[in-house]
C-alpha angles and dihedrals in degrees: 000000000000118000123200129224137171109248100175140018135192139172141188119215112190119237099230109095120198115190125201090252088065088071095057091099096044118116103230118191136188117250089262090056097254125132123257117252090225125067121243094262090063093042091052094046091052090045092054092046092055103036101028089224116144098162141355139200129246126197120251111261093247093057129078130193091270090055092051090048090050092053092051092044093053090055094047092050091049091047091051090049094225135133110251089222087069093064115116097189139019110197117187123192119199139131109216108026118221112340111184116224108270093015129109096201124102113220119203100151105131102020119258089244090057091048092051092047087052092050090049087055093228112173098185108108090196089068099097116210123195142151130235127205108204105134120245092334089062098107093049089048088052089055089050090051091048089053090050091054091049093046090051090054095240097109139036102178128031132177114213119192135182115194135164146161101201092163087076098056101046129103108243090209091058115086088213086072087080090069098062132084144161132254148111139234132185144179140188115232115199137185114256138181091206109108092187095075140028137053110351101177145331144199133203132182137178121204111192109143095088101354105055096105102041083113116035148144114268142160125274121280085234102082090199090067122095104285092208092067115086130204135192110276135174143192094231099188092049091050091049093052092043093051095048091057104036108034095058089048093052090048090051092049090053095045093047090052090054095057087225119137120243086236090068094058107108103169137020115200102198128179108274098235106128127349097221092046092049092049090050091049092052092047091051092047094055091043088060085067093038090246136133119242109260116234114263095011094127117057114200134203099163094098092069104018106037123206113323094171112220091016099060100081099043091044092050091047091050093048093052095044090050092049095246099130118072118249093003127112140149121221131198111279095022116140113228132187122209112197139170146170130198153123116352084042092269131166129181143165138192126200111211135180111210 
């Protein structure tokens, strides 16, 4: 039986930094187009208190999502010490394709995976490149798919990338626009005969009966803007309530499948969506086992990097593994959980022994 383990990671954090203070002059509006009763200073302070975000990164105007994914992929391949020609699959998670700076058009022809394979200069036609649309949990789902290919014996080495430029699809009149950022993260997943490390179990769920449109495309809050142009929108309270119930349950399903005790879990790499929401999810997860949350179990990058959707988990993982987050490290034998929630509404989790 083939086991799967992550042999290399990489990330790309854009250079353009946008601090909360940069939004002081922004004209935020309610969804109905009316003005807020509070001034921007109050709005921003409340925003920081809830989300934990102090600043975020935006991609340079000359780069698209596929470029960011390529930069992260190069680092992951180098970290894994493999030849890119040996890759069997390139799986790219994103939500909006390449959106050129200043444009409103999403470009997915060809796919981002094909573009990244082209940038990597891979000649091997048996290296299959494809995209997945799965909301923010897309990168984790790509890792799950890579494991399935390896388990089936049809792949030995897979490159999984999450890349996004959310700054280009947000409504500048919507205060939720302050949440989103750009970035990319990647990993190489390889077949292994070592049962002592690698992916132990996983769980994925899609809730669409009542939850399908918690995240959606809608018109600008400024009713004077072109009503044919759509921007990323969300029902924040509904997402918060959904995540608090369903993410801990998905994590429990995955952990129970692994036959690993909750006491062995050393780190939880959760989608960097909202600090208070993530803390509440982790608290609920440990309460399911009647346990207290261990100190330092949840690394965070949202304070400086914001929410880059599919890129948050692989970027956070790479930063911790490379020693770039204070007071956070992963040691051999540690059990990790990767978990995410996003548009669909989709939730997933992977239990991994390092």
